[in-house]
N, C-alpha and C positions, 0 to 999 in steps of 0.2 A: 656366577657360582665360583667357588674356590676350586682350582684345578689341583689334581694330585693330592687330595685331602689326606690320603694314607701316609704321605711323606712329611706331614707337618711336624715341626719340632715341638716338643713339650715345653710350654711356657706358662708360668704362673700368671694368671690374668686377674684374679680376684681373691680376696681373703674374707673369711667369716660371713659368707653370704647365707641367708636363711631361706631364700626362694629364688628360683631362676626359671626363665622361659626362653627357649630357643626359637627364633623365627627362621624357619628353614628356607623360605623363598627369598627373603631379603638379607639373610646372613647377619642377623643381629642377635645379640645376647642381652636380655634384660635380667637384672637381678637386684635383690634388695639387700642392703648392707645395714646391720644394726649399729646404731650409734647412741651415745649417752643422751644427747640432746633430742635428736629426732632421727628416725630411720631414713635412709636415702635410697631412691630408685636410680640405678645407673644403667647405661646402655653402652655396649661395646659394638662397634661396627667393624665387620671383617671385610677385607677387600680381595679382589681376585689375585693380587700380587703377593698373597700370603701375609700381608700386614694387617694389623688391627689397631684400633685406637678407641680410647674412652671418649665418647662424643657427647654424652648427655648425662646430666646429673640434676635430680629434682627431689625435693623433700617428699617423703612418703607420709602424707598427712593423716592417714588412718592408723590409729593405735593398734598394736598387736593384741591388746586386751579386747578390742572390739571384734577381732576375727577369730577368736577361740584358739589362739596359738600361744604356747608357752615354751620359750627356749629352755632346754635342759642339757646337762653335761653327761659324761659317760657313766657317772655314778648314780644316775637317776633311778629311784626305787618306785616303781608303779604302785606297789602295795602300800607304801607309806604315804602316797599322795592320791587319795581317792576323791579329793574335791575337784580335781581338774584333770580331764583326759585330753592330751594333745591331739589335735586333728590337723589334717593337711590344710595349708593356707589356700583358700579358694580365691585366687587373684589371677587376672589375665590382662595383658596389655594388647591393645589393638591399634594398628596404624592403617592409613589409607593413602592412596596416591595423591589425594588433594591436600595432604599435609596435616591431617588430623591425628592426634595422639591421645588415646583414652585408656584409663585404668579402671577395670571393673573388679569389685571386691565384695564378697559375701560377709555380712556382719552378724553379730549376735543380737537377736531381737529382744526388745524389752519385755514382751509378752509371748507366751508359747503359741498363741494363735496368729502371730504375725511373722512376716518374712521381711528382713531388712538387707538392703544392699546399697552400695555407693558406686557412683561413676564419676571419675575425675576427668573432665574435659581439659586436658593440659594445654591444648592449643587455643582455648578460649579463656583460661585463667579462672575457672570456677569448677566446683564439684557439687553434686546433688546426692542427697541421701534419700532413698525411697523406702517407705515403710508400707507394706501391703498387708491388709487384713484378709485372712483366708476364711472362706465360708465353712470349711471343715479342716480338721487337723489330721495329717498323716505324716508321721515323723520320717518314714522311709522316703517319701516323696520330697518332703521339704529339704532333706539333706542332699538332694540331687539337683539343686539349683545350678543351672548351666548357663554360661555366657558364650554366645555365638557371634561370629562376625559376618555381616551381610553388606560388605562394601561401605555404603553410606550410613548403614544402620548397625547398631549394636543390639543383638537379641538377647533378652534375659528370659529364660524358659524354665518354668516349673511345671512339668507334665501333670495334667489333670487340674491345674489351678489357673495359671495365667501365662501369657506370652506378651512381653513388652518389646517393642521395636523402637529404640531410642535413636533419634536423628543425631548422628555424630557431626555432620557437616554444619547443620544449623540448629544447635541445641538450645539456643537462647529462649525460645518460646516452646512450652510443653505441648502446645496444640499441634506441633509438627511431628510428634511421636505417637505411636500406637500403644494403647494400653488395653489389651484384648483379654477377655475372659470367656468361659463357657465354650460353645462350639467353635468360636473364632480362634480360640487359643490352642490350636492344634497344628502340628507339622505333619503334613501328609506323607505317608510312606514309612513311618516309624512304628514299630510294634513293641518297642521297649522304651523305658525311661532312662536307661543307662547309656548316655551319649556324651560325646565331647567333640570339640572343634579343633582338630590339629592344624588345619589350614583355613585360609579365608574362603568363605562360601562353601565349606566342606563340613560334613558331619560323619563321625565314626560311631557306628552302633556297636558298642562293645559286647552286647548280648549275642549278636550274630556274626560279628567281625566284618560287616559290610560297610563300605564307604559310600556316602551319598553327596551329590552336589546339591547346593541349596540356593534358591532364587525366589524372588517375589513374582508371583504369577499375575500378568497384566489383567487377564479377564476376571480372575478372582478379586483383584483389587478394584476393578471397575464395578463389579457386582457389589462389593462392600460399600463403595461410594453411593450406589443407587439405593441400597437397602438401609443404610444408616440413617438414624434420626437425630443423633447428637451432633452438634456443630463441630465439636473437637474431632470426632471420627471422620466427618466429611472433609474437614480442612486437612487432616493428616493424609487422607487418601488422595485428595486433589493435589496436594503438595508433592506427594510421592510420585504420582503419575506424571506430573509436569516436569519435575526436576531430577528424578532419579531413574525411573523406569525407562524413559525415552519415548517421546511423543511421535506418533505416526499420523498420517492423514485420516485414517479410519478412526483411530483413538481420539483425535482432535474433534472429529465430527460428533462422536458419541458424548464427549465431555460438553461440547457446546449445546447439544440437545438437552443434556441433564441440567445445565445451568439455566436454559430458557424455561424449563418446567419447574425448577425447584428454588430459583433465586429468592422468591418472596418468603420462603420458609426458613431461610438462613438469617438468624437474628443477630449473631455476634460477629459476622464478617460478610463481606461482599464478594460472592464467588466470581462475579464478572471482573472485578478489579484483580483478584488473585490470579485468575486465568491469564489476563493480559500481562501483568507484571512478571509472573513466573515464566510464562512462555517466552517473553523477551529476554529474560535472564538466561534461560537455557540456551537460546539461539545465539546470543551475543557472546556468552562465555566460551562457546565452541570456536569462535573466530579469533579471539585474542586472549593472551594470558593476562592474569591479574585483574581482569574486569569483574571477577566474582567478588572482589573486595570493594568495588566502587559502584556497582549497579544494584538497585534494590531487588530483592527476591520476594518481598511481601509488602502488602499495604498496611499490615498491622504493626503497631508500635509496642503493644503490650497485650498480655493475655492473663486474666485473673480468674478464669473459671475453675471451679473445683472439680476434681476427678474422683468419682465415687470409689471408696475403698482404698484410696492412696493418699498418703501424707508425704509431701516433698519439702525438703529443706535445702536451700542453696547457700553455699559458702564460697567466699573468695579464697583462692589458694595461691601459693607461690608459683611464679612462672618458671619453666625449665630453664636451665643454663646450658647452652651449647659450649662444650669445652674447646672445640676447635676455633681457631681465629677466623672471624668473619671479615671478608674483604669487601668493602663497598667500592663499586666501580663507577658510581654516579653521584647524585646529590645526596644530602643527608636526610631528607624528608622521607616518611614512609611511602612506599610504592613509587617514589620518584627515582628509584635505583634498583638494580638487580643484585641480589645477594648471591654469593658463591662461597660455600663451605669448602675449604681446601681439601682436595682429593675426594670429595663426596658431594654430588649434586642430587637433583631429584627431590626425594622426600624431605631431606634435611633442609634444603633450600626453601621449600614451601612451608615447612614448619617454622623456620626462622622468620619468614615473611608474615605468617599468621601471628607470631608472638609480637612482632613489631607493630602490627595493626592493633593488638590488644593494648599495648603501651600507649598508643596514640588515640585511644577511645574509638574502637572500630565503628560503632553506629554512625559516627559523624563522617565516616569516609564514604558511606553510601549516598548516592544522589537522592536528594530530598525534594519530594514534590511540594512540600510546604513552602520551601524557598521559592520554587517556581510560581506558586500561587500568589505569594506576597509580591513578587516582581510583576506578575500579570496585573494584579489590582492597582499597583502603583503606576503601571504604564497606562492603564485605562483612565485613571484619575488625573493624570498629568496633562493638562490642557495645552501646555507649551510643546508637547512632543508631537511634532509635525512630521509628515511623511518625507519631507525634503532633508531632514537631518541625516548626518552620517550614520548614526546608530540605527535609525529606522530603515535606512537603505540597506544596511547589512542584515537586519532582521528579515526584511522581505526577500533579500537575496537568498538567505537560508531557506525560507519557505519555498522559493522557486526551485531550489535544488532538490528539496524533498519531493515536491509534486512532480518534477520531471522524472525522478526515479520511480515514483508511484504510478505514473502513466503506463508503465509496462504491465501493470496488473490488468488482467482481463477476466471478467466473470464468465462462468460457463453459460453459453447461449445468451449472453447479455441479460441475465436474470435481474440484476439490481442496477438501477440507473444512477450510479455514482460517478464521481470524477467529471461531471458535466456542468459544474456550477462554480462560481467564485464567491467566496465568503470572506470579506475583509477581516473580520475579527478572528476567524479560524486560521487564516493565513498569518495573521499577526502572532497568534498563540503558537503556531507551528514553528515559525522562525525564532520566537523567543525561547522555546524549549531547546532548540538546537544550540542557540547562543549560551544558555545556562549550562547545558551539558558539556559544551566545549570548555567553558570556564572551569567547570568541576574537574574535568579530566586533565586540563593543563596544570592544575594545582598539584596533582598527585602522580601523573605519569607523563611528565613533560618530555622524558626521554623517548617517548613514542614518536615525537615529531609533530609539528603543527598539521601537516597534510594528513597523516594517519588519524589524528584525533578528530579533525573535521570530518573525515570519512566515517568514523565510528559514530559520531553524533548524528550525522545525516542518516546513516543507515539505521540507527536505533529508532528515530522518529518515523522514518519511512516504514520500517517493519511494524511499528505500532499502528499506523494508519492501515497498513495492509492487513493486519490481524483483525481490526474492526470490520474491514470489508469482508473478510472470510466469515466472520461471525454472522453478518447480515446475509451473506450468500447461503450459508448452511440453514439459517432460519427460513429463508425464502424457499429453499428446496424442500424443507420439511413440510411446509404447508402448501406445496405445489402451486406457488404463485409464478406467473410469467412476467415478462417485461412490461406488459400492458396493464398489470393489476393496479398500479398506482395511477389512476385517472381521475381528473377533476369532474368528469361528466357522469360517472356511475357511482352509486352508493357502495359502501364497503360491506363485506360479509364477515363471518366469524373468524375465518382464517386471517384476513387482513387486520382484524382487530387484535388477534394474537400477535402478529408481527409488530403492530404498533406498540403493544405493551412491552415487547422485547426491546424495541428501539428506545422506549422510555427508560428501561433499565440501563441500557448502554449509555444514554445521555446522562442519567443520574450518576453513574459510576465515573464517567469521564469528568463531569463537573466537579465532583468531590476531590478527585486527584489532579484536577487542572490539566487534563489530557486533551490534546487537539482531536478533532473529528475529521474524517475525510470530506473533501469537497462534495457538496450535494446531499450530505446527510440531513441537514435541517430542512431542505426543500422536500426531500422524500418523506421525512417525518411529518411535515406540515400537510402534505397531500393525503397521507394515510389518516391523519387526524381529521381532516375535512371530510373524508369519506365515512369514517366510522363513528364520529362523535356528533351529538346534537349541537345546534348552534350555541346555546348558552354554555355548554360544557367546553366547546371549542374555544370560545372567547375567554372562559375562565382559565384554561390552560395557557392561552396567549398572555393574559394579564399577569400570570404568576411565573412566567419565564420557562414553562415546560416546552412550549412550542415557540419557535422563533420565526418571525415573518421575514422571508427572503425576497429579494427583488425578483428572482426568477419565478417564484410561486405567485406573487402578486400579479406579475405580467401575464402569466398563464391564466390566472383567475379572471382578469379583466378581458382578455382576448377570447378565451374559449367558451365562457358561460354567457348565455343570452341574458336579456334584461327582464326575465320573469320576476314576479313579486318575491319569490323565495330567493332567487339568485341576487336580486338587487339588494335585499336586506343583508345577505351575506357580504356582498361587495362593499356596501356602506359600512358595515361593522368592521371589516378588515381595513378599509381605507382610512377610517378615522383613527385607527391604532398605529398607523405607519409613522415612523419618524419623519420629520419635515424633509430631510434630505432625500429619502426614498420616495416620499410622496411627490416631490417635484419631478422625479424622473419618470413616473408612471402615470401621472394625472392626465396626460394627453390621450391615454388609451381608452378612457371611459367618458362618454358624453353624458355628463350628469351635472346638475347645478353645483354640487359640492366641489367637483373637479374644476368647473369653470370659475368658481369663487377662488380656488387655490391659484389657478393660473393668473387671474386678475390681481390677486394680492401680491404674487411674486413679481408680476410685471411692474406694478406700482412701486414695490420695494426697490427693485433694481434701478428704475429710472430716478427715483428720489435720491438714491445713493450717488448716482452720477451728478445730480444737481448739487448735492452737498460737496462732492469732491472736486468739482470743476467750476470755475468762475465763468459767468457768461453775462452778456448784456441782454436786458429784457427786450424782447422784440414786440412790436405792435402786431398782434394777431387779430385777424378778422373775428368778430364776435360770432359765436356759434349761431346757427340758424334759429335756435330758440333757447331760452334760458329758463331753468326750473328755479323757482323761488326758494332755493336752499343754498345759502351762501357758502358753507364749507365745501359742498360738492362742486359748486361752480368754480371755486378757487382751485380745487384739486384738478378738475378737468382742464382748466385754463393752463395750469403749470405743465400738465402732461402734453397738452397740445403744443406748447412752446418747445418742449424738449424734442418732440417728434419732428417739429419744423426744422430744428437745427441738425437733425440726422443722427442724434445719439441713440435712438431706439433701434437702429439697424443692427447694433451689436447684441441686442437682447433677443435671445432665441425663444420667442413665444408665438405659437401659431394663431393666426386670426385674432390678434389682440391689438387694440389701439385705444386712444383716449375715449372715443365714442362707445366702444364696447365696454370699457370700464364703467362709464356713466350708466349705460343700460343695465348692467349687472347690479350695480349699486342700487338703482331705483327698484329693480325687480326684487332684490332681497329685502329691501326696506319695506316695500309694499306687503310682501309675504309675512314679514315679522310683525307688522302692525295689523295684519288681518284685513286689509282693505281690498 
């Protein structure tokens, strides 16, 4: 604040202004100067040392004819000019600590049953004109359109008609703003419609002379989320709860429960994706500056849904010009340096950073999951990409760091059996996401330093996996399941089926965004699926990639279940769907003709590869005690016997397998095939 304001010298600071607004808290004067070409909005910043400087100049794109204002001179004759009655200019400028700068202005509507106002989001480089059709017309109320400041939101309030809460921090998509009517369009505690907002989050009731503080109620917002049926209202409430109100453990639990119950009824967005991405955005932005410009806050790229009773038109506007010299102390790329406005930091520094982001096309600065998905599919399709390469070693090292930090997570009373399994593909995706995020941050905030960037990338992915673990834990507790619920030996009940469906939602959301899942997720999902689904449905889910067969699940299946007719049919169906690599690892756990056949095939394959790769002299081997009159089999058994005689079979790890066993298995399968 300015000290000894009574001793300030009188200095002329502006000429010919037609509107002015004094920001008491931040000591700023906004005013509009009329010009022949286009009116201009200026801002003078006052400093504690009694100095002041013109620091902002931006064209005022709204015509004075649109705001029912007519400049007049001292000889103006009201009686001679009955066609136009001058009215106060209903304009307000709002700023926030995040660097947002917005201008709200009431306009003349085209029709008497409409209300029109504009909001210029100067920090984003565009403005919107909102035209609202009223259900009833009341001139006295319409003339009292009020603009209020709620930190991250701009409130446009017309008592008895509507309350709009416009998201000033993320105004790009209209689904993140509230457009309330009826009983929801009320501000509790006010008995009069004559109000104004002299300070941020404050309301002055001019009818009673009382001042009120204003805030969004968490419980009312949560209730609005639970009772709303329109996706735009649900998305606005969810976004507000996660990014602006401030999440708590209790609130997070309630949101997770709502998502688990209502996700199938959300048709235009995925609430699970929004919850994960917005929660990560909120958490990470608290830990480091400028990450709000680089990390995604939503999974949506666009929103084209119509809002009943509202017509919105978007226009590109001129960016503000900061009059003070901006000194770059780092690189020239956006976000790769820290901006400093001489003699003034804080708000102006953040505003300048936002303007730089707009110049460089801000959406491209946010980490893009589509790029991650493209690299992921490229990595899976690249057959030459082996684990021994330097790149793959670094990817798995990233995954190792994430999982080591994740191992500190402990579920309450061991409810969910996660983090007890290894999944090659999920480890690969985890490490790849860390690598992609590091590259993204290095392009824009290189001044952070490599060590800090690596820490942020690992921390982001670790928090993502941790968040998914908490989702499962909350759902587990909601349905009162214990650690022994997921068992191969007992059938599932309705509660376990409900948990299985939630896990399907998590899997689908993660797959669409190419997000990694915590270790053990697929095994737990597979166990619940085996408990709750009939065999034909279970196999259908496996064939279509909804359920993924893991080595741990198959080993448990072969070890724990007996060989009853039902279990043998399940084992056989699962075993025949295993990839060859996994099948070779677990085939020795089940004594069955099909596993014996696989062991024999693998044994023959490995020995013949050794024969092909090594030269040897043909030894004279004693003829077998008897010969079957089937020359191809005789020749194969003879070759295997020779290889065994030379000792090459010692390196082939196959239990109870030799040339004679291969011959017996071949004859047995041939006899069964021919029906003899």
